[in-house]
N, C-alpha and C positions, 0 to 999 in steps of 0.2 A: 130321492129329495135331488139328489145334486144336479142328475140328469133333468130333470124337469126345470129347475130354475135356470142350469146354463141353456135350456130351449129356450125360455123366457129372454133372456138376456140377447138370445140370436136375435130374437122374433123384435126385441125393441128398438135394437140396432137397422136391424133392416127397415120398418117403420123412420125412422128418423134419416136415414138416408134417401128414400124414395122420396118423403120428405123434403126433401131439400137439397136433392138433384136436379129432383123430377123436373122444377122450372128451367130447370140450368138445361135443359136434355136438347132442345130444340138449337138447332146448327146455325140457324141464322140470327140467331144472337148469343155468344158465351154470356150476358151480365146477365146478376141477376134480374127478379120479375122489381124488387126492389128500385135499383141503379133505373132499372128501365124508365120506370113510371115515376120514377124523382126529373130523371131526361126532360120525360114527356110534361107531366108539369111543368115544368120553367120554359118551354119552347114555345115561341110569341103565335098569336092566331096572326099575325100580317104575314106569317109566312110563308102563307099557303098562300096561290093567286085569286083571289078572288072573282068569280062572275058578276056580271053587270047583276045578277037576281040575288045573290048572297049580301053582295057591297050594302044593298036596300036593305036586306032582312037586317035589326040589330041580332047580336049573338047572342043568345045569355050568360047568365055572370056564373061562371065555376061554381062549384061551393064549393065551401071550407075546406080547406087540405087539414084539419086536424087530426085526422088520421096519419097520415104522411109525417108531421110534424112527433107523433108519437112515438112512429119509428124511427127516426134520427137520434131521442133522446130514450128509448128503451136501452137497456144492456145491451138484450141479443137481438132485437132485430138492425141495432145500429151497424153490427158486423158485417150486414149483406151490402150495406152501403158503401165500404171500403172497397177500392180496386182491387185490393189486395187480396180478396176473401177467396179463401181456398175450403171447397165442402169435404174434404176429407177431414180436414183438423179441426173445422167444426163441430163434427158429428164425436168425433177421437174426444175431444173436450165436454160434449152431450154426455156421452158412456161412459166416462171416466167419474162424472160429476153426484152420479148416483141417484139421479133425477128424471130419467128418460122418457119417461110416461109423461110427465108434467110439461119437460120442452115439446112433447110431439103436440099434447093440449094449445099448449101456445105456439105453434106454429102452424095449425090449423085454424084457431083464430084467426091469427095473421093471413090468408090467404081467403079468405073470408070479406076478411077485411078491404083485401085488394082488389078482390072482384067486384066487390058492391063499389070501389071509388074509380074504377076501370066503366064499370058502367056508367057511371055517372059524368065519365068525361065523353064516349060515346054519344052518351044527348047530349049531349050539352053542344058539341060540336057535329051535330048532323049536316049540319049544310053545306061546313067545311069538308065534309070526307066526299059527299055531293058534286062536288068540284070538283074535287080531286081528278074522282072515277072522269071525270068528263073528259078532260085533259088527258087523260091513258089512253082513250079511242078518239082522240085526235090523232096523238101519236101513234099508234097502232095503224091508220090510215094514210097518214105520211110515207113510215115505213114500205106498206106495202106500195104506194107508189115509186118509191125508190130504186124497190127490188126488180123490179119489172124493168127501169132504165138503166140497170148495174147490168140487167140481164143482154140487155141489144146492145151495150155498149161492149159488151163480154166478144159477143157475136160477132162485132163487126172488128175489132184486133184479131181476131181467130183469122178474117176474109183477109186481111190489109197484109197478116204473117205470111200466111199462103200466098199472094202474092209477089209480093218483096224477097223471099227467101230465096227462091231459085237466080233470078239474075245477080246478088248478093254473093252467092256460092261462085259464081263464076265469076265475077268482079274480083276476087281474092284469090281466084285461081292463078287469074291472068295479073295481076298484079302481083303475085311472087315468080312468075314465070321472068317476068318483064325484070324483078330484083338481081334474080340469075342472071338473063341476060348482061345487066347493066354489070353484076360485080363479074363473070364472064370476060366481057370488054375490057373491064379494067383491068382484070389481073393478065387478061392477051397484053395489054400497053405496057404495064410496068413486065412483063416477060419483056417482052422486042427491047424495051428499053433498054435491059438489062444486057440480054445478048447481044446489045448493039456498042453497049458499053466495052464488052467483056470482047466483041471485035475490034475496037476499037484500042484496048489495052494490048491484045494482040501486035495489033500492027505497029504498035509502040515500042514494044519490045522481041519482038519474035526477027526482027532484021538484025537484030544483036546480039548475036549471042553467048559476048559478055557482058556480063551486069552492069559491068563500073562504069560500060557508054551509053546506061540509060537516061533518060529523059525525070529522073526519080522522084521531082516533087510533081508531074503531070502524071505520073505513073499512080505514085500514092493517091492524088485525089480522086485518078478514076478507079482504084482498089476500094477506096471506103466509098463510094458514090454507089457503086453494084452491092457491095457487103451491107450498106444502108438499104436500096431496095426490094433485097432478097428478105432481110430483117425485117422492114417496116411494111412490105405488102406480104408477108406468108408464101413467097413464091417456094417455098419447099414443096415436094410434090411432084411437080412439074419435070418430067425427065429431063429431058435436053439442056434445062436452067442446072440441074442438078449438075447433071454431067460436068457440065463450065465450073461449075462453082469449084469444082477440084482444083483444076489446073488454076482458078482464082487464088487458090488459098495456097499454092503453092507460090506462086509469084509475090502474092504478098509478102510470105518468109522473107525471100529471096529480096526484096524490097528491104524490110525491118534490117538485115542483115549487110545490105548495100547503104541505107542510110545512118547506121548505127557506125561502119567505118567509115565513112565521109566525115559524121560527127567527133569520133573518138579521133583521129587523125588531126582536124582542125583545132581541137581543145591542144591536143597533144603539139602543134606546131600555132599554135595563138593565132591561127588565120580566121579570119573572120568569117568571109565571106562560106568556108569549107564551113562551118557552124554552122554560117545562119541556113545554109540549103540541107543539113542535115534536121534542123529544127521546124523547118518547111515540110520534107519530109514526113515526118512525126505530125504537125500537126494538119497536116491533110489528111494523115490516116487515122485522125483523131485519137492518137495517142501520146500526146506532149506533155502532158503534165506525169503519167506513168512513165513515160522516156526519160522523164529528168528526173523524178523521182531515184527512177533506179540508179540512174550514172551519182547521186547526190549519194545511194546508201554505199554504192560502189566505192568510190572516192572513200569513204568512211569508212568502209571495213581495212582499203587497201592503206587507209593513212594510222589505222589502231594497230593494223597486223605488222606496220613496218616499225611503230615503235617499241610493240612487245618483243621484236625480232631484234631489235639494237639493243635490250639490256636482259636477253636470254644468256646468262651465261653459260649452260647449257649449249647453247646455238654456237656461242664462240667457242668452246672446247671442240667442238665440232667439227669447226673449220677449218682443218688441217694441224691442230695443238693438242692432239689426244685427247679421249675421252678418257680421265683416271687415271691414265699412268700418267709420266715422268711427263712435266710441261703442261699436263691440260688443268680441268678445273673441277674439283670437286663436288660434289653433291651441295655442299653448303655454299657455291658459292666464293671459297678460294683456292684458288692456286695452287698445285703445287712444287715444290722447289724447286728453281729453275725453269718456273712457268708463266712467274707473276708479272716478266717485263712483257712477252706477246701478247699475253692475254689483255694486258691493258692498253699496249697499242691495238688490236685486236675491238676493244672497245671502244675507242675514243670512232675510230673510223669506221664503226658500226653506226654511232653518233651523227657522224658529220652526214653518213649515208644518209642516216633518217631524215635530218636537218633538210639536207638537196629533195628527198622526197617529199616531206610535207611542203617545201614552198610549191614543187614543182602541181601538187594534189591544190591545193590554195590557189594559185597562180589557174590551173585549169577549170575551178568552181569558179573563180573571180572573172573568167574570159567567157561563161557560159551564163553567167547573168548579168554580164553587160551585153554582150547580144542579143538578149531577150528583152532586155531594157529599150534598146535601139530598134530588133526589126520589126513591123507591122506584116498581115495578110495585103498580098496587093490585092486583093479583091476584095475582103471585107474589111479591112486597113483597122484591125484588131492587134493590139500587141500582142505580143506573144507572153512577155512577164503574165500581164492582166490573168491568163489561162494557165498560168502554173501557179501563182502565188496569190491569196486575197489579201485585203486589205489587213496589217494588225499583225500577220504573219513573218518573222523570224526569215532575213536573206537565206539566200543558200551558202554565202561564204559562211553568215551567223551559224547555221546548223550543222556543216562541216569542222567548223574551228570550234563549235560548243563538245562536241563528242572527239573530236581529238586532243581538247588540253585535259576533258577527262578523262582521257586514257593516260596522257600523258603524266596529271597529278597522280595516276592512279599505279603507275609504275613506278614511278621516283617512290612514292611513299613505302610500296611493298618493296626494292632491291634498298632500302634506306633500313628499314627493319631487317629483311630477308638476307641479304648478302651483304659480310664483311667486307668483302673486294671491294665489289663496285661503290658500296658508303667512303670508302677509304680514298679510292679513286676521286671517286668527285668531290669528298671532301677537301681532299689536298689539291684538285683538280680545278675547286670550284674556279677561278679567275677565267678558266677555257671554258667550263661549261657556261658560266656565267654570260662568255665574248661569242663561243658560238649561239646562244639562244638568241640575244640580240645582232646577233650577224644576221641571223634567219630574218629574227622580226624587220631590219631595215633592208636584206630587201627585199622583202615582199613589200615593203611600206615603195621602196624604189618603184618595181616594176611594178604598182599597180594606182602610182599616182598618176591619174589622167585628170586635165581639167571636166569640171559637168560629173563627176564618176564618181562615185563612195568610194574609199578605199577598203581593200581585202579584211585587214583586218582591224579594230577601232581601238581607241586605248583605254576601253576596260580591257579588251578580248590581249594587247600586248598585257598588262597588267596581271592576267588571269596566267600567262606563262608563265611569267618570273615568280608567281606567287607561288606554281607547281616547285620549284627547285627550294625556294625560302629555307626548307628544312634543311638543305644543303650548304645555302647561307650561313647561318643560325650555327653548322657545325663547324664553318670554316673560321667564323670568326670567332668561336669559343677554342676553336686549333692555333691561330694565332694567337690571343691572347695569351694562350698556357705556353709557348714557344719564349714567348718575350718576357710572360712573369719569372721561366722558369730559368732563363737568361739572367734577368735581374737578382732573383734569390740567390744564384751562384756567385753572382760578382760580390752582393752584399749581403754575404748570412746575416739572418738576428742570430745566430751562435758566437759569434765573433767580432766586437765590436771593433780591436785595436786594427784592425788586417783592412790593408788601403789597399784598391784593386790599382793596377795600374794604364800606363795608358791604352796597350792594348785590348784589355779588358774593357775599356767606356767605348774603342772605336767598335770594336766587336759587338755591340747594343745598339750604336748609330748606324753600321753599317746593316746589322738586321733589321733595324727601321726601314732604312729606304729598300732594301733587299725589297719588305714586303709590301710599303709604296709601290715598289717598281710595277713591281706585282700586276698589282691590281689598277694601273694608273690608267688602262683604255676602259675603264670604266669608273664613270664619276660618281655614279651613285655608289657603289660598293667602295671606292675612294674614300668616299665620305664616312662611311658608316666601317670602314678599319681605322679612320682617323679617331672616332671613337671611343675604339679599343687601346687605341696606341696611347691618347688621352690618359685612359686607366693606368698602363704599366710608367706612364711617365708621372703620373699621380706616386703611384708606388713608390719608382726610383729615388723622389724628390724625400716622400719619409724617410725610405734605408738608409739615405744622403744623412738626413738631418738627424738619425740614431748615430751617426757616426762623429759628428762635429765634438770637435775638445773645449770645453768651458773649463772657464775658474782662471786663478790668476798668470798660470802661462801660458795662457793664450792671448793673453794683452797685456805682459812685459815686453818691454820696448826699450829699455836701457843694455841687455845685452844682445848675445848671439840669439838668432832661432830657435827659440826650443823642437822638440819632436811634435808635440799637440799643436805650435805653432805650423811646423811644416806639413802635418798630415791636413787642418785647415789646409793649406795653402792648396792643398793636390786636390781635395777633393772640390775647393772651389775652381782653380783650372779644369778638372773632370766636366762639374758640371755649366763652364764657360763653355767648354766644349762644345758640348749638348745640346744644349743652346745656341751656337751660332751654326750648327749642322744642319739643326731642323729650320730654323731661321729660313737659312740657304735653301735649303729644300721646299718650302710654304710659297718664297719667292714667285718661284715659279706654276703656283697656281691661283685659283681665282679667291675670292676673299671670305668665301663661307667657310674654305679647308682650314685657314688660320682664325676664321673662328672660333673653331671647334675646338685646335689644340692651345687656344691663348690662355684658358685658365691653367693647364699646365706648364706652359710655355714660362708664364705670370710665376707658377708656382719654385720652376728650378731657377729662376733668377732672385723672388725673392732668400730662397736656402742659399746661394752661392753668396750672394749679400750679406745674408747673415753671419754664414761660417769666417767672415772676417772685420766684419759688422765691430765688434769690438775694440780688434787692432789699430782698423782706420780712427775709430775715437777716438783712442790715447794717445794714438801719433797725433791726430788735431789738438787734444789740449794738450799735451807738450810743446807742438808747433804756437799754439797761441799764447802759453804761458812763457814761453822766447817772445813774441811779440809784445807781452804787457810789459816786460823789462824798459819797454823804451820810456816810459814814465819816469824810469830811474834815474836819466840818464839828462846830462845840463845841456842844455841847446843855446845856452848866451853867453858863457864866461870862456867853458873851456874849447882855447881855440885851437890846440894839441891833436885837439881828436879829429881836426877835420884832413889830416894827413892818413891818418889812421884808422882801421877801421873802427865801428862803435862794436862794446862788449856785447849787448841783447843780437847785432846781426851775426854777428861770430856764434855764439849760442845758436841762435835761428839755425846758420847755416850749417852745424855742425850736426845738430839734428836729422835737417834735411837730407844730410849726405848717408849720411847711418842711416838713415829710414831705407832711403833704397839700395843703399849696398847689400844689408839685411833683409827687409822683407821683400821695399817694391818689386826691386827684380829677381825676386823669383816668384810674383803675380805677374811681373810684365816681363818677363825676360831680358836679356843682356843686352841688348842691340839698341837701348837709349829708350828714352820713352815712348808710349807704343802708338803710334797715330791710327792704325784702326780703332772700330769702338764696338768693345768687349764692356762686359761686365766691369773686371776689375778696371778699366779706362776710364769706365765711368765714377769709377768711386775713385779714384785719382783726380780725373779733373773737378771731381767736387771738391774732393780736398785742396790741389791748386788757386781754386778760385775760391774760396774758404780763406785761405791764406791770406792773398792780395787784398780780398774785402776787409777783412778783419787790420791788419795791417794799416790800409789808409784810414779807416773809423780812428784808431787811436793815435797815428801820426799827425790826425787833424784835430787831437785833444791836447795835444802837446803844447802847452803855455807857460813861458813866454818862448818866444823864436827871434831869435836875433839871425845876424845876417848868415852871419857862419853856422849857425847852426840851421838855418837853411840848403847851407852849402853838403854838410853833413849828412842833412836827411836827405838830400837828391843821388848821393853817392851811397844811401843807405838803399834806397827803392832799386838803382841800376844794379847794387850786389842781389840783392831780393828777386829781381827779373831776371836777372841770370841763372843763381841759383835754383831757383824755382823750373825756367825752360831746359837748363841740363839735368836735371833729376824727377821734377816732375811729370809735367804735363806743355806743351806748348803753348806760351805763354800769349801766341797771336791768335790761336785759335777757343781763347776763355770768354773773349766776350766783352761787355763789360766791364766786369771788372779789371779787364786788361788797358781796356782803354778812360776806368776811371784814370786806373797810376800812372798810366802816361801824362794825363792831362792833369795829374796833379802837381805832377813835378815843376813844370813853367810859371802854376797857378802862383807856388810859393814865390816865385820872383817878381811877380806884376805888380803894381802900384794897387793900392785901394781904389782910386778913382777910375782904373783902367777895367776892373773884375768885372762892374756892372755888364758896360758892354761885349766883353770877351766872350766867343764859341765855346770855349774852353769849356765853361760853366754846364754846358750839357749834356756832356760826358761821365761830372759828376753828378752823385747824389745829392739832394736841397743841405741833407743833414750833413754833411761831409763839409759843405762851403760854411755854411754856418759857422759849425764847431769851430771852422781855420778863424772866420774871423775875428772870435775871440782876441786870439793871439793877437790881434792887432788892435783890437779895440786898451780903452784907458783899465783899470785894477777894479773899480770899482763896479763894472759892466762884470759881472760874473757868469758862469759858465752851469748850467742845468744839474752837470756833476757836483761843482763846489757848493752851488742853492742847498742842494739835496743831502751835500756829508757823503757821499756817493764814492768809494771805491772804484776806478776806473775797470776792472772786471767786475764789482754790481751795477755796475752804468751799463756798461756792455751790452751785459745779460737782457738787462731793460730796454736797451735798443732793439734786440733779437727776436723780443716778444711784441713788439710796437714798428708801426708804420708811420711815415713817412709825415702824416697827418700828427701823430700825438707827438711825435719830438717837437714835431715845431712849437703847438704849445710851451711843452716844457719851456722852448728857449723863450715862447713870447713874453714866458711867465718872468724871465728874467730881464727882458729887456724892459717890460713896464717899471718893474723895480729899480732899475738903471735910471728911466725919466721922471721916477718920481724922485728920485735924489735931484738928478740938474734941476728941477723944479725947486724943488727943498731949498736949495742952494741958492739959486736965483743967476744960474746961468743959464746965458741967452741961447749957446748952442751945445749940438749934441757929436758926439764922435763922429767922425765922418762913416762907422764899419753900421752905425745905427739907423741910418735910413737904409743903406744898402740890405743892411738884414731882415728889416720890415717889408722891404719892394719882394725880396727871397721869401718870406713867408706868406705875404698878401696871395704871392702865385698861387705856392700851394694850398691857401682856402679856395683858389677859383678854381682848379685842378679838382679840387676835393667835392665841391659845391657842384 
């Protein structure tokens, strides 16, 4: 049963496959019949070219395509219209559906409908098909005539080919022979020319066995032309040429050697003609750029090696100073006992020799560059420098200098970190090192200073070399700062405040500072850098001295002998004064920028020196002012006996000045009388003397009433004051305006009021002094500002110290206004003679103030 069923299924599958696939079996068209029929149905009838008879006969109307429409809507037949139709898939789907027999019947019915439709289409398009058949016959006739024409054309081409092939072959052979003959002729010409040039070269060099007598430039040109012909025209393989070429090669080597000798000799002696000849030789040989590059590289190597050898401690130790034995240098760069001085001297000699070597190298390269920039080839007029360098390339000197400076900086850094001995020598002797470097730069600048020619080393190049030794500069400045700081710390230790350094100790500090400056004064830049470090040391010194200054009542007392605290302050003040004076004198020979660098430290020293005795001078000045204020307790009207005796206040003033001179000022100024040189102490004493004179004149002008005998007494007091100040404080003629005011006030006392307005003496007196003095000549109801405000002489004096002349005049003007109001109230018609004079003086102040 199962076997029979299986056979039935296989038979059904075969029938479906045959039914479905058989319409597709034609290789002419791979599409299904339904697809072809659909295409044929939609093709317009006008597509065919109708004949005249066909055009006259109307086409029958095609039947209704109802069967085709049912195919497109049928679920089975519509699959055949799809462009992606696959027979295998369709057969498999039919078999798997379980209704294969019904599907076969459906397909056969469809085939019958298609046959009927095809028959209908053929009958309806009968005339068109006949027309197409006649067109095919015409085409076949045309093709047969075309075949005969093509056959005759081919026979003609074969005859033409047979007639032209032999002449063409002959022409090709003869053309090749002609080409060979021409090439041979050219080769012979070039070979003959090469042999002639070789003969010329022989005629040029053979008469002179000594190659130094050859015409190198011409020989180089001939050599270059010979080699150019040989290589460009491929003359190798010609025996006669190859034989001579060996000799040419040997001569070329000799020409190079002689050209290099001439070039190096010219560079060594800086001889421009010789350098130009050497360069021309290599230019003619076509080797100029390579030769110049080789020379530059050679000079670089020589310079780098010179720098390396100069700082090689092993080489120094091997130069006659032992090698690790007594007096030698150990591996780490430190000489053994007894060899330090010799190694130090050898190092400096090598450094000096290295600088000379660098100078000669750079000068030679600069000279080479200079000749290249001037010389042109006599035939082509090409500048030789253009053959060596391109636009934008660094100059020859820049290339050599950059290489030398890189090596120099590297070696300096290496010895600083690896050799403690060399580091110490270059640090301690940095002024000598920088002088050596700057002398080299100066020599190079001087020797290459030619108008119109760039210098060998630019400003950036110089800075590059100076920067290479900055590591030792920093160490040197730190060493100087440490030495001076240690000296200051030893003289002024923080642990002991009471110890007072001696004059020798201070002299050691200033001497050491001057020695440090003198060691570097040849280098302005290094001097300024050192002054910055000295400024720090002086600030430290000022700080230590300020810490040592004594304060308190003992430092300010003026009644007894000088105390220990005062003596200590005097010593510190004189020490600072000495330092300030010596450093100021040192700076006088330096540029202003040097003084600007030390100005902060010198100002601090000056301030500390003044602070050490300021309290004492203030106490002395207060006592002298107190003595002068006693002038207001004296009677300058009725007591005539005092005109022959000294005034008590003046005697007290003289006594105090003499005491101050003996106990205090003599220790600051010395015993030889008032100092005439300008120092810190003399400025203080001068200021105090000027204040005494100014204070005296102010209060002398305030004395009221003042009789004629009182004027005589006051004049005598002024003479005594001038004498005691000149003898004990300061030369009064050097005090300026205070002294002129004192000298002018004495004769003013004895002038009539009517004479004062025209007196030139008023120009030497402050307006306030004249105004206050005029009160003593006025009536009692003309009160002074002091009387009007109820002030004491001391209070009024303090107020005047804080005011200017214009403010004092306002106070005076108020009293004058009060006086004028009283006169008008009394009905008086005239004022006191002093009133208009005071108003005139005051109006002058107002004009000057505005």
